[in-house]
C-alpha positions in Angstrom: 14.2 20.2 13.0 17.8 20.6 13.9 19.4 19.7 17.3 19.3 23.4 18.4 15.6 23.6 17.6 15.0 20.4 19.6 16.9 21.9 22.5 14.9 25.1 22.4 11.6 23.1 22.5 12.8 21.0 25.3 14.0 24.0 27.3 10.5 25.7 26.8 8.9 22.6 28.3 11.2 22.6 31.3 10.8 26.3 31.9 7.0 25.9 31.8 7.2 23.1 34.3 9.4 25.1 36.7 7.1 28.1 36.3 4.2 25.9 37.2 6.0 24.7 40.3 7.0 28.2 41.4 3.5 29.6 40.8 1.8 26.8 42.6 4.1 27.4 45.6 3.3 31.1 45.7 -0.4 30.5 45.4 -0.3 28.0 48.3 1.5 30.6 50.6 -1.1 33.3 49.7 -4.1 31.1 50.5 -2.9 30.6 54.1 -3.1 34.4 54.8 -6.3 35.3 52.8 -9.8 34.1 52.9 -10.3 34.8 49.2 -10.6 31.6 47.1 -7.5 30.8 45.2 -7.7 31.3 41.4 -6.5 28.2 39.6 -3.3 28.6 37.6 -3.3 27.5 34.0 0.0 27.0 32.3 0.0 27.0 28.5 2.9 25.8 26.4 3.4 26.0 22.6 5.7 23.1 22.4 5.1 20.6 19.6 6.9 17.7 21.1 5.9 14.2 19.9 3.6 15.5 17.2 4.9 14.3 13.9 4.3 16.5 10.8 1.3 15.7 8.7 1.8 13.8 5.4 -0.9 14.2 2.8 1.1 12.1 0.3 -0.2 8.9 1.8 -3.8 9.6 0.9 -2.8 10.8 -2.6 -0.8 7.6 -3.1 -3.8 5.5 -2.1 -6.0 7.3 -4.6 -3.5 6.7 -7.3 -3.5 3.0 -6.6 -7.3 2.8 -6.7 -7.4 4.6 -10.1 -4.6 2.3 -11.5 -6.5 -0.8 -10.5 -9.7 0.5 -11.9 -8.0 1.3 -15.2 -6.7 -2.2 -15.6 -10.1 -3.8 -14.8 -11.8 -1.5 -17.3 -9.4 -2.4 -20.0 -9.7 -6.2 -19.4 -13.5 -6.0 -19.4 -13.4 -4.1 -22.6 -11.2 -6.7 -24.2 -8.2 -4.4 -24.4 -5.7 -7.0 -23.2 -2.7 -5.5 -24.9 -3.3 -2.1 -23.3 -3.8 -3.8 -19.9 -0.4 -5.5 -20.2 1.2 -2.1 -21.1 -0.3 -0.5 -18.0 0.8 -3.4 -15.8 4.4 -3.3 -17.2 4.5 0.5 -16.4 2.9 0.4 -13.0 3.5 -3.1 -11.7 6.8 -4.3 -13.4 7.4 -7.1 -10.8 3.8 -8.0 -10.0 4.0 -11.5 -11.5 7.4 -12.6 -10.6 6.0 -14.9 -8.0 2.4 -15.1 -9.3 2.4 -17.3 -12.4 -1.2 -18.3 -12.2 -2.7 -14.9 -12.6 -0.2 -14.1 -15.3 -1.2 -17.3 -17.2 -4.9 -16.3 -17.0 -4.1 -12.9 -18.5 -2.2 -14.5 -21.4 -5.1 -16.9 -21.8 -7.4 -14.0 -22.4 -5.2 -12.8 -25.3 -4.8 -16.4 -26.6 -8.6 -16.8 -26.7 -9.0 -13.5 -28.6 -6.5 -14.7 -31.2 -8.4 -18.0 -31.6 -11.7 -16.2 -31.9 -10.2 -13.9 -34.5 -9.1 -17.0 -36.5 -12.6 -18.5 -36.3 -14.1 -15.2 -37.6 -12.0 -15.3 -40.8 -13.9 -16.3 -43.9 -10.9 -16.8 -46.2 -9.0 -20.1 -45.5 -5.6 -18.5 -45.9 -6.4 -15.7 -43.5 -7.9 -18.2 -41.0 -4.7 -20.3 -41.1 -2.5 -17.2 -40.6 -4.6 -16.1 -37.6 -4.6 -19.6 -36.2 -0.8 -19.8 -36.5 -0.5 -16.5 -34.7 -2.6 -18.0 -31.8 -0.5 -21.1 -31.6 2.7 -19.1 -31.6 1.4 -16.9 -28.9 0.4 -19.9 -26.8 3.8 -21.5 -27.2 5.6 -18.3 -26.3 3.6 -17.2 -23.3 1.5 -20.1 -22.0 3.7 -23.2 -22.4 6.5 -21.9 -20.0 3.8 -21.3 -17.3 1.7 -24.4 -17.5 3.9 -26.4 -15.0 4.0 -23.5 -12.6 0.3 -22.6 -12.2 -2.3 -24.0 -9.8 -4.7 -26.8 -10.7 -7.7 -24.5 -11.6 -5.6 -22.4 -13.9 -4.1 -25.5 -15.5 -7.6 -26.7 -16.3 -8.4 -23.3 -17.8 -5.4 -23.5 -20.0 -6.4 -26.9 -21.3 -9.9 -25.7 -22.0 -8.4 -22.7 -23.9 -6.2 -25.0 -26.0 -9.2 -27.1 -26.9 -10.7 -24.2 -28.8 -8.1 -24.8 -31.5 -9.9 -28.0 -32.5 -13.2 -26.3 -33.5 -13.7 -24.3 -36.7 -16.1 -22.1 -34.7 -14.8 -21.5 -31.2 -18.2 -20.4 -30.0 -19.6 -23.8 -30.7 -17.0 -25.7 -28.6 -17.6 -27.0 -25.0 -15.2 -24.3 -23.8 -17.2 -21.4 -25.4 -17.8 -19.9 -22.0 -14.1 -18.7 -22.1 -15.1 -16.2 -24.8 -17.9 -14.6 -22.7 -17.7 -11.2 -21.1 -18.4 -13.0 -17.7 -15.1 -14.8 -18.0 -13.2 -11.6 -18.8 -14.8 -10.0 -15.7 -13.8 -13.0 -13.6 -10.1 -12.7 -14.7 -10.3 -8.9 -14.1 -11.6 -9.4 -10.6 -8.9 -12.0 -9.8 -6.2 -9.6 -11.1 -7.7 -6.7 -9.1 -7.4 -8.8 -5.9 -3.8 -9.5 -6.7 -3.0 -5.9 -7.3 -4.8 -4.9 -4.1 -2.6 -7.3 -2.2 0.5 -5.9 -3.9 -0.5 -2.3 -3.2 -1.2 -3.2 0.4 2.3 -4.6 0.8 3.9 -1.6 -0.8 1.9 0.9 1.3 2.8 -0.9 4.5 6.5 -0.7 3.6 6.1 3.0 2.7 4.3 3.8 6.0 7.1 2.1 7.9 9.8 4.0 6.2 7.9 7.3 6.6 7.2 6.9 10.3 10.6 5.6 11.5 12.3 9.0 11.3 9.4 10.7 13.2 9.7 8.1 16.0 13.4 8.6 16.2 13.0 12.4 16.3 10.4 12.0 19.1 12.6 9.8 21.2 15.5 12.2 20.9 13.4 15.1 22.1 12.0 13.1 25.0 15.5 12.0 26.1 16.7 15.7 25.9 13.7 16.9 28.0 14.4 14.3 30.7 18.1 15.2 30.8 17.3 18.9 31.3 14.8 18.0 34.0 17.3 15.9 35.8 19.9 18.7 35.7 17.4 21.1 37.3 16.3 18.5 39.8 12.7 19.0 38.6 9.9 16.8 40.2 9.1 15.7 36.7 12.3 13.7 36.5 10.3 10.6 37.0 9.5 10.7 33.3 13.0 9.5 32.6 12.4 6.2 34.5 9.0 5.7 32.9 10.4 6.4 29.5 13.2 3.9 29.9 10.7 1.2 31.0 8.4 1.9 28.1 11.2 1.8 25.5 13.0 -1.3 26.6 11.4 -3.4 23.9 12.3 -1.1 21.1 
C-alpha cells in the first residue's frame, strides 16, 4: 500500500470517529425533548488498519520441509545412502558445517555397506578390491572427522573399523551395525537434526516476513494519530498510549 493509500485509510477512520461524535451529540439533544427511547447509533468502518495480509506460503514451506525430511529417512532406512547424500546436498547444503557427529554417522553407514559388500564376495580378488574401496572411503570421509565427533560417535566409528578384521562382518561383535535397526537409529538422529535446522530457518523467515507488516502498521497508526491531533478529536489520547506502548521497540 502506498503512502496515499495509507492516508486515505487513516482519513476514513478519522471521519468515522468525527461522525460518531457528531451523531452522538445530536441524539443526546433529541432525547431531552422527546420521551421516545433513543435508538443506539452504530458506526461501521471498512478500514483495514493493523491487519497484515495473509501469507499461505508459510504453511506450504512447512509441508515441503516435512516431505523433505521424510524422503531422507525413507532413503536411509532402505539402504540408499548415496541418494540420501544427494538429497541432503541439494536441500541442506550447509547442514553439517557445525554438526560433524551426525555427518560421521552417515558416512559410517556407507562404510559399513562397503565392508559388507566385501564380505559377500566369493572371489578373493573381488573381495580385496571391495575391501580396498571400503578402506579408501574410510580414510577419505571418516578419518578427518574422528577427532571432531562426540564420544558416542567415536565409539561407533571404532566399532565400524573393527568390521575390517573379520572375513564375515555379520559374525563380528559389531554385527549390530549392519542391522536395519541401526539404520533407523541413524535416520532418526538425522531427522531430529534436520528438524532443528528447519525450525531455525523458519523462525528467520517469519521474522523477515513480519517486519515489513509491523512497520506498515506503525506508520498507519502514527498517521491516524496525527490527523486526530489536527482535528482536536477526543481520540487523540491514542497518540500518548501508542508512544508508551512502543518505547521498547
